[in-house]
Backbone as XML, in Angstrom:
<?xml version="1.0"?>
<chain id="A" units="angstrom">
  <residue number="1" name="MET">
    <atom name="N" x="0.817" y="-1.123" z="-0.342"/>
    <atom name="CA" x="-0.015" y="0.103" z="0.109"/>
    <atom name="C" x="0.941" y="1.056" z="0.120"/>
  </residue>
  <residue number="2" name="SER">
    <atom name="N" x="0.418" y="2.287" z="-0.609"/>
    <atom name="CA" x="1.170" y="3.419" z="-0.546"/>
    <atom name="C" x="0.290" y="4.712" z="-0.286"/>
  </residue>
  <residue number="3" name="GLY">
    <atom name="N" x="0.568" y="5.902" z="0.420"/>
    <atom name="CA" x="-0.436" y="6.766" z="0.644"/>
    <atom name="C" x="0.453" y="8.041" z="1.481"/>
  </residue>
  <residue number="4" name="GLU">
    <atom name="N" x="-0.345" y="9.017" z="1.945"/>
    <atom name="CA" x="0.149" y="9.826" z="2.735"/>
    <atom name="C" x="0.101" y="9.439" z="3.792"/>
  </residue>
  <residue number="5" name="LEU">
    <atom name="N" x="1.266" y="9.598" z="4.979"/>
    <atom name="CA" x="1.281" y="9.489" z="6.464"/>
    <atom name="C" x="0.706" y="10.502" z="7.225"/>
  </residue>
  <residue number="6" name="ILE">
    <atom name="N" x="0.016" y="10.266" z="7.971"/>
    <atom name="CA" x="-0.704" y="11.316" z="8.870"/>
    <atom name="C" x="-1.055" y="10.667" z="10.410"/>
  </residue>
  <residue number="7" name="GLU">
    <atom name="N" x="-1.094" y="11.558" z="11.117"/>
    <atom name="CA" x="-1.303" y="11.093" z="12.530"/>
    <atom name="C" x="-2.602" y="11.902" z="12.933"/>
  </residue>
  <residue number="8" name="ILE">
    <atom name="N" x="-3.252" y="11.349" z="13.796"/>
    <atom name="CA" x="-4.431" y="11.582" z="14.548"/>
    <atom name="C" x="-4.613" y="11.438" z="15.754"/>
  </residue>
  <residue number="9" name="ASN">
    <atom name="N" x="-4.583" y="12.332" z="16.432"/>
    <atom name="CA" x="-4.593" y="11.898" z="18.039"/>
    <atom name="C" x="-3.666" y="10.877" z="18.621"/>
  </residue>
  <residue number="10" name="GLY">
    <atom name="N" x="-2.575" y="10.688" z="18.186"/>
    <atom name="CA" x="-1.486" y="9.743" z="18.126"/>
    <atom name="C" x="-1.662" y="8.237" z="17.406"/>
  </residue>
  <residue number="11" name="CYS">
    <atom name="N" x="-2.434" y="8.521" z="16.596"/>
    <atom name="CA" x="-2.890" y="7.198" z="15.836"/>
    <atom name="C" x="-2.291" y="7.491" z="14.805"/>
  </residue>
  <residue number="12" name="VAL">
    <atom name="N" x="-1.101" y="6.617" z="14.054"/>
    <atom name="CA" x="-0.677" y="6.934" z="12.878"/>
    <atom name="C" x="-1.310" y="5.801" z="11.821"/>
  </residue>
  <residue number="13" name="ARG">
    <atom name="N" x="-1.532" y="6.603" z="10.746"/>
    <atom name="CA" x="-2.330" y="6.304" z="9.612"/>
    <atom name="C" x="-1.599" y="6.431" z="8.284"/>
  </residue>
  <residue number="14" name="VAL">
    <atom name="N" x="-2.147" y="5.678" z="7.728"/>
    <atom name="CA" x="-1.616" y="6.130" z="5.964"/>
    <atom name="C" x="-3.015" y="6.237" z="5.427"/>
  </residue>
  <residue number="15" name="LYS">
    <atom name="N" x="-2.931" y="7.502" z="4.506"/>
    <atom name="CA" x="-4.354" y="7.748" z="3.552"/>
    <atom name="C" x="-3.730" y="7.605" z="2.397"/>
  </residue>
  <residue number="16" name="ASP">
    <atom name="N" x="-4.771" y="6.694" z="1.821"/>
    <atom name="CA" x="-4.509" y="6.327" z="0.359"/>
    <atom name="C" x="-5.865" y="6.993" z="-0.596"/>
  </residue>
  <residue number="17" name="SER">
    <atom name="N" x="-5.817" y="6.837" z="-1.733"/>
    <atom name="CA" x="-6.908" y="7.605" z="-2.228"/>
    <atom name="C" x="-7.877" y="7.121" z="-2.463"/>
  </residue>
  <residue number="18" name="ASP">
    <atom name="N" x="-8.373" y="5.903" z="-1.529"/>
    <atom name="CA" x="-9.592" y="5.288" z="-1.767"/>
    <atom name="C" x="-10.001" y="5.614" z="-0.361"/>
  </residue>
  <residue number="19" name="SER">
    <atom name="N" x="-9.570" y="6.393" z="0.388"/>
    <atom name="CA" x="-10.172" y="6.014" z="1.936"/>
    <atom name="C" x="-9.998" y="7.707" z="2.610"/>
  </residue>
  <residue number="20" name="ASN">
    <atom name="N" x="-11.016" y="8.399" z="3.493"/>
    <atom name="CA" x="-10.787" y="9.554" z="4.006"/>
    <atom name="C" x="-10.187" y="9.455" z="5.278"/>
  </residue>
  <residue number="21" name="ASP">
    <atom name="N" x="-10.255" y="8.496" z="5.871"/>
    <atom name="CA" x="-8.900" y="8.808" z="7.355"/>
    <atom name="C" x="-7.974" y="7.521" z="7.238"/>
  </residue>
  <residue number="22" name="GLY">
    <atom name="N" x="-8.093" y="6.742" z="5.916"/>
    <atom name="CA" x="-6.643" y="5.998" z="5.846"/>
    <atom name="C" x="-7.305" y="4.767" z="6.805"/>
  </residue>
  <residue number="23" name="TYR">
    <atom name="N" x="-6.035" y="4.207" z="6.759"/>
    <atom name="CA" x="-5.770" y="2.617" z="7.628"/>
    <atom name="C" x="-4.811" y="2.888" z="8.880"/>
  </residue>
  <residue number="24" name="ALA">
    <atom name="N" x="-5.505" y="2.547" z="9.886"/>
    <atom name="CA" x="-4.577" y="2.879" z="11.097"/>
    <atom name="C" x="-3.449" y="1.835" z="11.092"/>
  </residue>
  <residue number="25" name="LEU">
    <atom name="N" x="-2.119" y="2.108" z="11.439"/>
    <atom name="CA" x="-1.234" y="1.149" z="11.403"/>
    <atom name="C" x="-0.852" y="0.415" z="12.578"/>
  </residue>
  <residue number="26" name="VAL">
    <atom name="N" x="-0.736" y="-0.722" z="12.679"/>
    <atom name="CA" x="-0.321" y="-1.697" z="13.581"/>
    <atom name="C" x="0.867" y="-2.523" z="13.390"/>
  </residue>
  <residue number="27" name="TRP">
    <atom name="N" x="1.625" y="-2.429" z="14.544"/>
    <atom name="CA" x="2.766" y="-3.136" z="14.451"/>
    <atom name="C" x="3.630" y="-4.291" z="14.955"/>
  </residue>
  <residue number="28" name="PRO">
    <atom name="N" x="3.806" y="-5.147" z="14.369"/>
    <atom name="CA" x="3.931" y="-6.641" z="14.714"/>
    <atom name="C" x="5.420" y="-6.535" z="15.501"/>
  </residue>
  <residue number="29" name="PRO">
    <atom name="N" x="5.565" y="-7.734" z="16.494"/>
    <atom name="CA" x="6.357" y="-7.513" z="17.403"/>
    <atom name="C" x="7.781" y="-6.904" z="16.986"/>
  </residue>
  <residue number="30" name="ASP">
    <atom name="N" x="8.195" y="-7.569" z="15.558"/>
    <atom name="CA" x="9.375" y="-6.898" z="15.134"/>
    <atom name="C" x="9.633" y="-5.750" z="14.759"/>
  </residue>
  <residue number="31" name="PHE">
    <atom name="N" x="8.541" y="-4.567" z="15.272"/>
    <atom name="CA" x="8.742" y="-3.011" z="15.037"/>
    <atom name="C" x="8.121" y="-2.487" z="16.239"/>
  </residue>
  <residue number="32" name="LYS">
    <atom name="N" x="9.141" y="-1.358" z="16.196"/>
    <atom name="CA" x="8.416" y="-0.216" z="17.257"/>
    <atom name="C" x="8.412" y="1.221" z="16.665"/>
  </residue>
  <residue number="33" name="MET">
    <atom name="N" x="7.353" y="1.712" z="16.958"/>
    <atom name="CA" x="7.222" y="3.017" z="16.374"/>
    <atom name="C" x="6.914" y="4.053" z="17.558"/>
  </residue>
  <residue number="34" name="THR">
    <atom name="N" x="7.908" y="5.189" z="17.397"/>
    <atom name="CA" x="7.349" y="6.644" z="18.329"/>
    <atom name="C" x="7.142" y="7.584" z="17.623"/>
  </residue>
  <residue number="35" name="ILE">
    <atom name="N" x="6.624" y="8.630" z="18.102"/>
    <atom name="CA" x="5.732" y="9.915" z="17.502"/>
    <atom name="C" x="6.896" y="10.971" z="18.149"/>
  </residue>
  <residue number="36" name="GLU">
    <atom name="N" x="7.674" y="11.369" z="17.073"/>
    <atom name="CA" x="8.607" y="12.370" z="17.825"/>
    <atom name="C" x="7.960" y="13.764" z="17.101"/>
  </residue>
  <residue number="37" name="ASP">
    <atom name="N" x="7.427" y="14.956" z="17.505"/>
    <atom name="CA" x="7.213" y="16.343" z="16.916"/>
    <atom name="C" x="6.486" y="16.017" z="15.731"/>
  </residue>
  <residue number="38" name="ASP">
    <atom name="N" x="6.827" y="16.183" z="14.229"/>
    <atom name="CA" x="6.088" y="16.082" z="13.017"/>
    <atom name="C" x="6.582" y="15.016" z="12.280"/>
  </residue>
  <residue number="39" name="GLN">
    <atom name="N" x="7.242" y="14.082" z="13.047"/>
    <atom name="CA" x="7.629" y="12.763" z="12.557"/>
    <atom name="C" x="7.693" y="11.512" z="13.271"/>
  </residue>
  <residue number="40" name="ILE">
    <atom name="N" x="7.955" y="10.370" z="12.447"/>
    <atom name="CA" x="7.933" y="8.964" z="13.218"/>
    <atom name="C" x="8.860" y="8.316" z="13.283"/>
  </residue>
  <residue number="41" name="LYS">
    <atom name="N" x="9.494" y="7.847" z="14.195"/>
    <atom name="CA" x="10.593" y="6.762" z="14.001"/>
    <atom name="C" x="9.936" y="5.205" z="14.380"/>
  </residue>
  <residue number="42" name="VAL">
    <atom name="N" x="10.596" y="4.749" z="13.241"/>
    <atom name="CA" x="10.080" y="3.264" z="13.115"/>
    <atom name="C" x="11.426" y="2.421" z="13.197"/>
  </residue>
  <residue number="43" name="VAL">
    <atom name="N" x="11.822" y="1.714" z="14.330"/>
    <atom name="CA" x="12.736" y="0.684" z="14.338"/>
    <atom name="C" x="12.277" y="-0.845" z="14.145"/>
  </residue>
  <residue number="44" name="SER">
    <atom name="N" x="12.840" y="-1.650" z="13.313"/>
    <atom name="CA" x="12.405" y="-2.469" z="12.793"/>
    <atom name="C" x="13.926" y="-3.810" z="13.319"/>
  </residue>
  <residue number="45" name="GLY">
    <atom name="N" x="13.400" y="-4.827" z="12.895"/>
    <atom name="CA" x="14.398" y="-6.114" z="13.438"/>
    <atom name="C" x="14.649" y="-6.323" z="14.781"/>
  </residue>
  <residue number="46" name="LEU">
    <atom name="N" x="13.626" y="-5.900" z="15.885"/>
    <atom name="CA" x="13.691" y="-6.070" z="17.178"/>
    <atom name="C" x="13.533" y="-7.577" z="17.952"/>
  </residue>
  <residue number="47" name="VAL">
    <atom name="N" x="13.227" y="-8.583" z="16.884"/>
    <atom name="CA" x="13.359" y="-9.797" z="17.166"/>
    <atom name="C" x="14.149" y="-10.720" z="16.355"/>
  </residue>
  <residue number="48" name="SER">
    <atom name="N" x="14.241" y="-10.056" z="14.834"/>
    <atom name="CA" x="15.460" y="-10.882" z="14.327"/>
    <atom name="C" x="16.586" y="-10.571" z="14.155"/>
  </residue>
  <residue number="49" name="GLY">
    <atom name="N" x="16.857" y="-9.480" z="15.100"/>
    <atom name="CA" x="18.262" y="-8.861" z="15.397"/>
    <atom name="C" x="18.750" y="-8.150" z="14.374"/>
  </residue>
  <residue number="50" name="GLN">
    <atom name="N" x="18.017" y="-7.849" z="13.321"/>
    <atom name="CA" x="18.573" y="-6.985" z="11.994"/>
    <atom name="C" x="18.142" y="-5.798" z="12.430"/>
  </residue>
  <residue number="51" name="HIS">
    <atom name="N" x="18.274" y="-4.998" z="13.320"/>
    <atom name="CA" x="18.010" y="-3.714" z="13.598"/>
    <atom name="C" x="18.122" y="-2.454" z="12.345"/>
  </residue>
  <residue number="52" name="LEU">
    <atom name="N" x="17.104" y="-2.002" z="12.091"/>
    <atom name="CA" x="16.998" y="-0.959" z="10.947"/>
    <atom name="C" x="16.197" y="0.102" z="11.750"/>
  </residue>
  <residue number="53" name="GLU">
    <atom name="N" x="16.666" y="1.551" z="11.703"/>
    <atom name="CA" x="15.840" y="2.531" z="11.878"/>
    <atom name="C" x="15.760" y="3.702" z="10.737"/>
  </residue>
  <residue number="54" name="ARG">
    <atom name="N" x="14.420" y="4.318" z="10.536"/>
    <atom name="CA" x="13.987" y="4.696" z="9.843"/>
    <atom name="C" x="13.032" y="6.241" z="10.837"/>
  </residue>
  <residue number="55" name="VAL">
    <atom name="N" x="13.166" y="7.208" z="9.676"/>
    <atom name="CA" x="12.332" y="8.461" z="10.426"/>
    <atom name="C" x="11.900" y="9.420" z="9.188"/>
  </residue>
  <residue number="56" name="ILE">
    <atom name="N" x="10.439" y="9.379" z="9.264"/>
    <atom name="CA" x="9.799" y="9.523" z="8.269"/>
    <atom name="C" x="8.993" y="10.605" z="8.820"/>
  </residue>
  <residue number="57" name="LYS">
    <atom name="N" x="8.554" y="11.892" z="7.923"/>
    <atom name="CA" x="8.089" y="12.998" z="8.432"/>
    <atom name="C" x="6.325" y="12.802" z="8.146"/>
  </residue>
  <residue number="58" name="ILE">
    <atom name="N" x="5.592" y="13.248" z="8.909"/>
    <atom name="CA" x="4.231" y="13.245" z="8.993"/>
    <atom name="C" x="4.031" y="14.073" z="7.577"/>
  </residue>
  <residue number="59" name="GLY">
    <atom name="N" x="3.000" y="13.598" z="7.017"/>
    <atom name="CA" x="2.475" y="14.282" z="5.551"/>
    <atom name="C" x="3.379" y="13.769" z="4.463"/>
  </residue>
  <residue number="60" name="GLU">
    <atom name="N" x="4.471" y="13.072" z="4.769"/>
    <atom name="CA" x="5.371" y="12.180" z="3.455"/>
    <atom name="C" x="4.557" y="11.152" z="2.659"/>
  </residue>
  <residue number="61" name="LEU">
    <atom name="N" x="4.987" y="10.947" z="1.611"/>
    <atom name="CA" x="4.044" y="9.765" z="1.314"/>
    <atom name="C" x="5.280" y="8.436" z="1.291"/>
  </residue>
  <residue number="62" name="VAL">
    <atom name="N" x="4.163" y="7.385" z="1.481"/>
    <atom name="CA" x="5.121" y="6.071" z="2.263"/>
    <atom name="C" x="4.259" y="5.036" z="1.507"/>
  </residue>
  <residue number="63" name="LYS">
    <atom name="N" x="5.224" y="3.640" z="1.388"/>
    <atom name="CA" x="5.154" y="2.679" z="0.521"/>
    <atom name="C" x="5.671" y="1.567" z="1.927"/>
  </residue>
  <residue number="64" name="LEU">
    <atom name="N" x="4.464" y="0.827" z="2.096"/>
    <atom name="CA" x="4.593" y="-0.355" z="2.836"/>
    <atom name="C" x="4.020" y="-1.582" z="2.660"/>
  </residue>
  <residue number="65" name="GLY">
    <atom name="N" x="4.358" y="-3.046" z="3.056"/>
    <atom name="CA" x="4.250" y="-3.771" z="2.955"/>
    <atom name="C" x="2.921" y="-4.334" z="4.066"/>
  </residue>
  <residue number="66" name="GLY">
    <atom name="N" x="2.565" y="-5.359" z="4.135"/>
    <atom name="CA" x="1.620" y="-5.870" z="5.137"/>
    <atom name="C" x="0.672" y="-6.063" z="4.514"/>
  </residue>
  <residue number="67" name="GLY">
    <atom name="N" x="-0.782" y="-6.112" z="5.208"/>
    <atom name="CA" x="-2.172" y="-6.474" z="4.916"/>
    <atom name="C" x="-3.166" y="-6.131" z="5.741"/>
  </residue>
  <residue number="68" name="ILE">
    <atom name="N" x="-4.320" y="-5.757" z="5.591"/>
    <atom name="CA" x="-5.274" y="-5.704" z="5.986"/>
    <atom name="C" x="-5.755" y="-6.343" z="7.303"/>
  </residue>
  <residue number="69" name="VAL">
    <atom name="N" x="-6.088" y="-6.076" z="8.294"/>
    <atom name="CA" x="-6.731" y="-7.170" z="9.396"/>
    <atom name="C" x="-7.792" y="-6.593" z="9.790"/>
  </residue>
  <residue number="70" name="GLY">
    <atom name="N" x="-8.812" y="-7.142" z="10.176"/>
    <atom name="CA" x="-10.282" y="-6.837" z="10.549"/>
    <atom name="C" x="-10.153" y="-6.675" z="12.048"/>
  </residue>
  <residue number="71" name="ASN">
    <atom name="N" x="-9.742" y="-7.318" z="12.771"/>
    <atom name="CA" x="-9.869" y="-7.058" z="14.361"/>
    <atom name="C" x="-8.224" y="-7.607" z="14.954"/>
  </residue>
  <residue number="72" name="PRO">
    <atom name="N" x="-7.797" y="-6.733" z="15.108"/>
    <atom name="CA" x="-6.341" y="-6.989" z="15.622"/>
    <atom name="C" x="-6.308" y="-7.774" z="17.107"/>
  </residue>
  <residue number="73" name="ASP">
    <atom name="N" x="-5.191" y="-8.736" z="17.197"/>
    <atom name="CA" x="-5.366" y="-9.176" z="18.391"/>
    <atom name="C" x="-4.796" y="-8.515" z="19.844"/>
  </residue>
  <residue number="74" name="GLU">
    <atom name="N" x="-5.145" y="-8.904" z="20.908"/>
    <atom name="CA" x="-4.824" y="-8.190" z="22.084"/>
    <atom name="C" x="-3.231" y="-7.827" z="21.552"/>
  </residue>
  <residue number="75" name="GLN">
    <atom name="N" x="-2.244" y="-8.360" z="21.367"/>
    <atom name="CA" x="-0.776" y="-8.007" z="21.014"/>
    <atom name="C" x="-0.562" y="-7.018" z="20.107"/>
  </residue>
  <residue number="76" name="LEU">
    <atom name="N" x="-1.192" y="-7.139" z="19.200"/>
    <atom name="CA" x="-1.446" y="-5.764" z="18.177"/>
    <atom name="C" x="-2.258" y="-4.717" z="18.453"/>
  </residue>
  <residue number="77" name="ARG">
    <atom name="N" x="-3.249" y="-4.901" z="19.001"/>
    <atom name="CA" x="-4.037" y="-3.562" z="19.844"/>
    <atom name="C" x="-2.973" y="-3.071" z="20.703"/>
  </residue>
  <residue number="78" name="GLY">
    <atom name="N" x="-2.072" y="-3.543" z="21.410"/>
    <atom name="CA" x="-1.225" y="-3.089" z="22.715"/>
    <atom name="C" x="-0.389" y="-1.722" z="21.725"/>
  </residue>
  <residue number="79" name="THR">
    <atom name="N" x="0.055" y="-2.108" z="20.406"/>
    <atom name="CA" x="0.876" y="-1.140" z="20.045"/>
    <atom name="C" x="0.542" y="-0.002" z="19.071"/>
  </residue>
  <residue number="80" name="ILE">
    <atom name="N" x="-1.024" y="0.558" z="19.917"/>
    <atom name="CA" x="-1.660" y="1.473" z="18.828"/>
    <atom name="C" x="-2.523" y="2.191" z="20.002"/>
  </residue>
  <residue number="81" name="PRO">
    <atom name="N" x="-2.938" y="3.571" z="20.316"/>
    <atom name="CA" x="-3.627" y="4.109" z="21.106"/>
    <atom name="C" x="-4.893" y="3.206" z="21.271"/>
  </residue>
  <residue number="82" name="SER">
    <atom name="N" x="-5.790" y="3.045" z="22.524"/>
    <atom name="CA" x="-6.814" y="2.520" z="22.687"/>
    <atom name="C" x="-8.078" y="3.157" z="21.950"/>
  </residue>
  <residue number="83" name="ASP">
    <atom name="N" x="-8.516" y="4.631" z="21.382"/>
    <atom name="CA" x="-8.912" y="4.998" z="20.849"/>
    <atom name="C" x="-9.126" y="5.318" z="19.337"/>
  </residue>
  <residue number="84" name="CYS">
    <atom name="N" x="-8.080" y="4.258" z="19.022"/>
    <atom name="CA" x="-7.540" y="4.417" z="17.366"/>
    <atom name="C" x="-8.119" y="2.924" z="16.371"/>
  </residue>
  <residue number="85" name="ILE">
    <atom name="N" x="-9.035" y="4.029" z="15.816"/>
    <atom name="CA" x="-10.004" y="2.916" z="14.957"/>
    <atom name="C" x="-9.901" y="2.593" z="13.848"/>
  </residue>
  <residue number="86" name="GLY">
    <atom name="N" x="-10.570" y="1.612" z="13.025"/>
    <atom name="CA" x="-10.035" y="0.907" z="12.093"/>
    <atom name="C" x="-10.476" y="1.719" z="10.553"/>
  </residue>
  <residue number="87" name="PRO">
    <atom name="N" x="-10.516" y="1.566" z="9.473"/>
    <atom name="CA" x="-9.868" y="0.071" z="9.249"/>
    <atom name="C" x="-8.157" y="-0.272" z="9.624"/>
  </residue>
  <residue number="88" name="TYR">
    <atom name="N" x="-7.539" y="-1.663" z="9.991"/>
    <atom name="CA" x="-6.370" y="-1.837" z="10.382"/>
    <atom name="C" x="-5.584" y="-1.901" z="9.422"/>
  </residue>
  <residue number="89" name="TRP">
    <atom name="N" x="-4.129" y="-1.321" z="9.253"/>
    <atom name="CA" x="-3.209" y="-2.286" z="8.398"/>
    <atom name="C" x="-2.130" y="-2.905" z="9.293"/>
  </residue>
  <residue number="90" name="VAL">
    <atom name="N" x="-1.666" y="-4.051" z="9.494"/>
    <atom name="CA" x="-0.306" y="-4.572" z="10.068"/>
    <atom name="C" x="0.642" y="-4.487" z="8.990"/>
  </residue>
  <residue number="91" name="VAL">
    <atom name="N" x="1.762" y="-3.682" z="9.715"/>
    <atom name="CA" x="2.631" y="-3.159" z="8.845"/>
    <atom name="C" x="3.816" y="-4.712" z="8.640"/>
  </residue>
  <residue number="92" name="GLY">
    <atom name="N" x="4.094" y="-4.967" z="7.223"/>
    <atom name="CA" x="4.653" y="-5.769" z="6.988"/>
    <atom name="C" x="6.552" y="-5.463" z="6.941"/>
  </residue>
  <residue number="93" name="SER">
    <atom name="N" x="7.555" y="-6.179" z="6.154"/>
    <atom name="CA" x="8.633" y="-5.935" z="5.894"/>
    <atom name="C" x="9.118" y="-4.676" z="5.474"/>
  </residue>
  <residue number="94" name="ASN">
    <atom name="N" x="8.382" y="-3.909" z="4.826"/>
    <atom name="CA" x="8.692" y="-2.761" z="4.342"/>
    <atom name="C" x="7.837" y="-1.636" z="4.631"/>
  </residue>
  <residue number="95" name="PHE">
    <atom name="N" x="8.860" y="-0.182" z="5.012"/>
    <atom name="CA" x="8.190" y="0.894" z="5.322"/>
    <atom name="C" x="8.983" y="1.630" z="4.800"/>
  </residue>
  <residue number="96" name="LEU">
    <atom name="N" x="8.751" y="2.258" z="3.706"/>
    <atom name="CA" x="9.660" y="3.157" z="2.977"/>
    <atom name="C" x="9.068" y="4.561" z="2.850"/>
  </residue>
  <residue number="97" name="PRO">
    <atom name="N" x="9.571" y="5.728" z="2.573"/>
    <atom name="CA" x="9.508" y="7.022" z="2.053"/>
    <atom name="C" x="9.339" y="6.772" z="0.467"/>
  </residue>
  <residue number="98" name="LEU">
    <atom name="N" x="8.212" y="7.316" z="0.050"/>
    <atom name="CA" x="8.264" y="7.258" z="-1.658"/>
    <atom name="C" x="9.640" y="8.048" z="-1.856"/>
  </residue>
  <residue number="99" name="SER">
    <atom name="N" x="9.700" y="9.428" z="-1.259"/>
    <atom name="CA" x="10.455" y="10.433" z="-1.831"/>
    <atom name="C" x="11.364" y="10.962" z="-0.554"/>
  </residue>
  <residue number="100" name="PRO">
    <atom name="N" x="12.446" y="11.013" z="-0.805"/>
    <atom name="CA" x="13.214" y="11.444" z="0.491"/>
    <atom name="C" x="13.205" y="12.788" z="0.976"/>
  </residue>
  <residue number="101" name="THR">
    <atom name="N" x="13.032" y="13.220" z="2.443"/>
    <atom name="CA" x="12.465" y="14.077" z="2.908"/>
    <atom name="C" x="13.835" y="15.556" z="2.427"/>
  </residue>
  <residue number="102" name="PRO">
    <atom name="N" x="13.581" y="16.449" z="2.376"/>
    <atom name="CA" x="14.482" y="17.646" z="1.955"/>
    <atom name="C" x="14.832" y="17.964" z="2.824"/>
  </residue>
  <residue number="103" name="THR">
    <atom name="N" x="16.321" y="18.220" z="2.789"/>
    <atom name="CA" x="17.066" y="18.852" z="3.792"/>
    <atom name="C" x="17.046" y="20.161" z="4.197"/>
  </residue>
  <residue number="104" name="PRO">
    <atom name="N" x="16.637" y="21.087" z="5.031"/>
    <atom name="CA" x="16.163" y="22.361" z="5.105"/>
    <atom name="C" x="17.779" y="23.084" z="5.341"/>
  </residue>
  <residue number="105" name="LYS">
    <atom name="N" x="17.516" y="24.186" z="4.304"/>
    <atom name="CA" x="18.796" y="25.147" z="4.240"/>
    <atom name="C" x="18.880" y="26.048" z="5.022"/>
  </residue>
</chain>
């Protein structure tokens, strides 16, 4: 899936062209996501030991693997705010910006 990375009340979502509020992103055990100001930091490889860190600005276009999940289990729900409503997308192995963030001059 690809779309704009947005944040609504602590709930990180990807808004594609087919939906108004997009998909709420839920994170499997191999990922950790934190919101820092106007960007999110995603660390992957926590379980596999192949650590990779990405920082992506809110509003950027992103591409991510994974898929839709109707009702996340308790472990997945624990990775998002309790008031974060669906539809839900479980993040897969890829989470990449479609274009690099410009460096301010």
